[in-house]
N, C-alpha and C positions, 0 to 999 in steps of 0.2 A: 404404128409400124410404118417404116419406110419401104413401100412396095418396090421401089427401084433397087434399093439395097438388097431386098430379099431375092429379087429376080437375078441379081448379080451373083448371089450366093448359090442359088439353085442352078444357074447356068454352069458355074464352076463345077458343081457336084456332078452333073450329068455329063460334062465334057471331060471329066478327070476320074472316071471309074477305074482307070488303070492303077491308080494308087491303091484302091481296095483289092484289086486282083493281085497286085504285087505283094501286099500285106498278107493276103490269104496264102499265097505260095510260100512266103517266108515262114509263117508260124505253123502251117500244116506240116512242114518238113521236120518240125521238132515235136515229137509226141509228148503229151503231158498227161500221164496216167497216175492216178493215186496209188499209194502202196497197196491198198486193198485190191487194186486191179493189176497188181504186178509191176507197177511203174515206180519212177523215182521223183514224182511230183512235177511241179510247174517251173522250177527255177531256170532251166535252160531255155524253155520257151519264153519265159518272161524276159530273160536277157536278150533274146533275139528281138522281141517286141520293143523293148526299151531302146535298143540300138537303132531300130527302124524309125521309131518316133523322133529320136534326137536328130537323126540324119534328115528328117523331113520337117524339122522346125518346131516340133512339140518338145520343149526342153524343160518345162516346169514339172518335174516328176518327184514324187515322194513314195517311199516304201513304208508299209505297215505290215511287216512280215510276222507270221506266226511260227514259233519254234516247233520243230518236228524231228526228233532224232532218228526216225525211220528212213529219212531221205538223205542222200549224200551231201546236200548243201546245208542240212540242218534246219532249214526253214521252208515254209510254204509262203510264197510271195503274194502280197496284195499291193498293187501299184495304183497310184492316183496321179492322173495328168490334169493340170489346171490351165485353162485359157481364161485369163481375167476379163471381167466385164466392166461396163460403166457403172452399174448399180450394185449395191451390196445387200439388196433386200432379200434375195434368195438365189440359190444355185440351181443349175440344170444338171442333174446327174444322169449318166448313162452307165448302168452297171452290168457288165458282161463277165462271164467266167472263162478262164483260160484252159481248164482241164477238160478232157474228153473221155469218152468211154472206149473200151477196147474195140478192135476191128471186128471181132466175131469170126465167123467162118470165112476165111480168105477167099475160098473158091467162088463165093457169091459176088465178089467184086469184079467189075469189068476193067478197073484201073487200079494202080497202086494207091491204096488208101492214104499213104503218107506223102504223096505228091499231088498237090492241087492241079487238076487238069481242067482246062477251059474248053467247053464245047457247046455250041448252039446257045450262047448266052447264059450258060450255067457253069458253075465251078463244082467239080466233084472231088471228094476226099473226106476222110474222117475229121469231123469237127467243123467243116466249112459252114454248116448251118448252125449247129449246136456247139458253141455259141459264137463262133467267129463271124457270122453274118452280122449279128447285133454289135459285136465289138468293132467291126469294120465300118458300120454305119456311123457309130459315134466318132470314130477317128476321121472319117471322110467329112462329116459335118464340121469338126474342129478345124480340119485343114482348109475348109472353105473360108474360114475367118483368118487363119494364120497366113496362108499363102497370099491372100489379097490385102493383108494388113487392115482388116476390118475388125473393130473391137465390138464384141457382142454386148447387148444391153445387160444381160445377166451372165455371170461367170459360168462357164461350162466345166464340169468335173467328169472325167472319164475314169471309172473304177474297173480295174482288171483283177478279178477275184480268183482265188484258189478254191479247190475242194468242193465245188458245187455238186458234182456227180455222186458223191458218196456221203453227203450230209452237211457240208459247209462248216464243219467243226473248225477248220483252219482258214475259212473264208469269211462269209458274212457273219456267222455266229461269233467268230473271233473279233471282228471289227465292232460289232454291236456291244460286246462285253468289254473290250479293252480300249476302244476308241469311239465311244458314243458321240464325242464332240464333233466328229466328222460331219454328221448329218443334222441339219437344222429343221425345226418344225415346219418352216415355210418352204423348204426346198421342194423342187419338182423332181421326183425320183422315178426314173423309167428303167424297167428291166426287160430288155429285148430278148426274152427267152421263152416265148410262146406267142402264138398268133394264128393267123389264117391267111389264105392266098390273096385276099383283098385288103388286108390290113384294117379291117373294120371292127374287130372285137377287142375290147379293152378289159382285161381281167382285173377285177377289183376285190375279189373274195375267193377264199379257198375253204373247202370243207375241212372240218377238224379231223385229224388222223388219230386212230387208235388201233394198234396191233395188239392182239391178245393171244397168249399162249396158255392153254389149259392142260395141265398134267393130272390125269385122273388115276388114282391109285386104288386098286381093289385087291382081289386075291385070285391067283391063277389056279385052275383045276382042269381035270379031264373033261372033254367035250360032252361026255355022257353023264357027268355029275356036276351040273351047274349049281346044284344045291350045296356042294362042298366048296364052292368058290364065291367070288364076288366080281361080276362081269364089268370090268372097267369100260369096255367098249360100249356096252348097252347104256351105261350111265352117260358116256360121252355123246352118244347119239341123241339122247334126250336133251342134254345140255345144248348141243348144236342147234337143234330145232328151236329151243327156247331163245337162244341168242339171236338166231336168224329172225325170229318173230319181233325183235326190237324194231324192225322196219315198220311195223304197225304201231308199236308202243311209242316210238319217236317218229310219228307219222306226218309231221308238217311237210309242206311242199314249197319249193321256191323255183319259179320258172327260169331264174337266172342260171341255174345249174342243169347239167345233163349227166346222169338222170336227175330229176327234180326233187329227189327225196334222199334221206339218209340210207346208207347201205351197210348191212352187217353180214358179211359173207365168209363161210368156212373156206379155208385155203389149204395150207400145208398140213399133211397128216404123216406122222412118223410111223415107221413099221413097229408092230407090237409082237405078236407071236409068229412062229415059223411053221405052224401046222393048222389045218382046218379043224382038227379035233382037240384044240386047246382053247379053253376059256381064258381070255386075256385078263391079266391082273394089272395091266399098265397100258395107258393110252395117252398120246400127246397129239393135240389138235390145235390149230391156229386159226384166228379170224382176222380179216382185214376189214376195219370199220371206217367208213367215210361219212362224217356226220355234219349236217347243216350247222352253220355258225350260230343259229338261234338256240342250240343246245350246248351246254358245257360238258367237258369230259368228266367233271365231277358228278354230274347228273347220271351219266351213262355208267360210270364205275359203281355208283351206289346201286343201280339196278342189277348190274352184273353180280355184285356181292349177294344180293337177295336170291337170284336164280341159282348161283353156286351153292348157297346154303340149302335151298330146297332140294336140289339134286343129290347132295351129299346125304341128307336125311332119308330121302326116298330109297336110295340104292345102297346105303351103308358104305360109301366110298369116301376117300379124301381127295379134294381137288385143289391143287396148287395153281395159282394164277400169277402170271408174270406179264410184263408189258415191254416187249422188245423195242417199241417205238411209239411215241405219241407227240402230237403237236396241235396247237390251236392258236388262232389269231382272230382279231376283229376284222371286219371288212373296211375297205376304203370307201368313203361315201361318194356317191355319184356327184354330189355337189361340192366335193373337195376341189381346191384350186388345181391340183395336178390332173384330176380327172376332167375337169371342165376345159382346162387349157389344151390338153391333148386332144380332146374331142373336137375343139375348134380347129386345131392344126390339121387333124386328119381330114376334116371337111374341106379345108382350104387347099391342102396339098394333094390329097388322094381323090378328092371329089366323090367321096362316099359318105354315107350316113353311119357314124359309128354306133355300136351298141355295147352295153356293159354286160359282162358275164362273170360267172363264178366257175371254178374248176374243182375237180375231185383230187387232183394231184397237189403237190407242194412246190413252192418256189421260195427263193430268198426274200421275197416281199413280205412273207409272214413274220420274219424276224424284225423287220422295220416297223410293221404294223403293231407288233407287240411292244415296241418302244414308243408308241403313240405318234409315229411318223407315217403319213400317207405315202403309198407307193402303188404303182400300176405296172402290169405286165402287158407288153404289147410289141408286135412286130408284124411284118408282112412276109409270110413264109408258107411253104408247102408242108411243113412239119415232117421232115425226113429224119428226125433225131434218132440215133442209135441203130439206124437201118443200114444194110449194105448199100453201096452206091449213093450214099448221102450226097446231096447237092444243095446249093443255094443259087438263086437267080440274081444275076448281077444288077438288073434293073431294080430289084427289091432293095438292095443295099442303098442304091441312089435315092429311091423314094423315101426310105426311112431317114436317111441322112438329111434330106431336104426338110422333113418334118421336124427333126431336131433343131436344125438351123432356124426354122420358123419360130420355134419356141424360144430360142435364145435372143430373138430380137423383138419379142412381144412387148 
């Protein structure tokens, strides 16, 4: 690595954070909400972003749009910006999403959520952290090369995705299914959509996700004559306790996660009867299960089937099981090139000792890992996602941009 060249890149980044502020203001003013959230998608925001990039010298742009008849443009945009490097051994990817969540209760905001407001080194507004902070870090890193006519050692690819907030059907899932050629096995892929205030945690694994919906069907009767009915609620309660006990059945622990074990928790409960004196003949109960990657979803489903069969026999009910959502993915190895390179860059740029973690939530990294491509989730942030008065810290944009620049000249 040329230390003099890196210092030149880093100085540019820290001296030109106005680029990031201007970009935050530009794209915050164009709401990008999914149709599920009452919006019209990301096309207008993507157009504003594209115009800004071209005006500032990032002109090598390609669209990989997903069709969606629900939005006025007919597509959900996925945009890739490329800054060519000297070597073609691998690319440096920074993958950020353009869509945001709704504002929520407007009275809880101190500023207009659709106007980025700068105050005390922070930028306030909906989406400024989730995920525009990471988006801007990638752009600022790219600009440090483009504006100074420095060619990175490795090609930088900035991916601006659609649809992350409601499942990525038109974003990363679409790209992995329809354009798998985009991502190389040796590429260093960073997803700046999670992190901590010190920028020291690198997410390399996610718990497997399994949502279960149990519809228990019995027979309704008068509360004084349970013998004439079949209490669906009683059966469902027994079922709930048995499924919750899977936390012991699948009892391995992994300190990389918080909590360090698999969780099987009852959540949503549908209304059943309208009076206290009615034995319910119908019950609908949901579970949110977050399972350590050492277990497969097939293993869990097999045990669920056994428990359901036992409860049906015991209470004389019928239980219909559906799966509203499921996802599983392998972990990225701590020894993978992307994990090792990022850890080295964090030490050099942030002067902190990085640590590898797993999370219970889901990110688009899972889709890449399922393709056999290593990816990591990392950023320096206070984690204000989806909250009123969401903000990002301008210095964090610069820190992470410098880290990306460091990686591009390794």
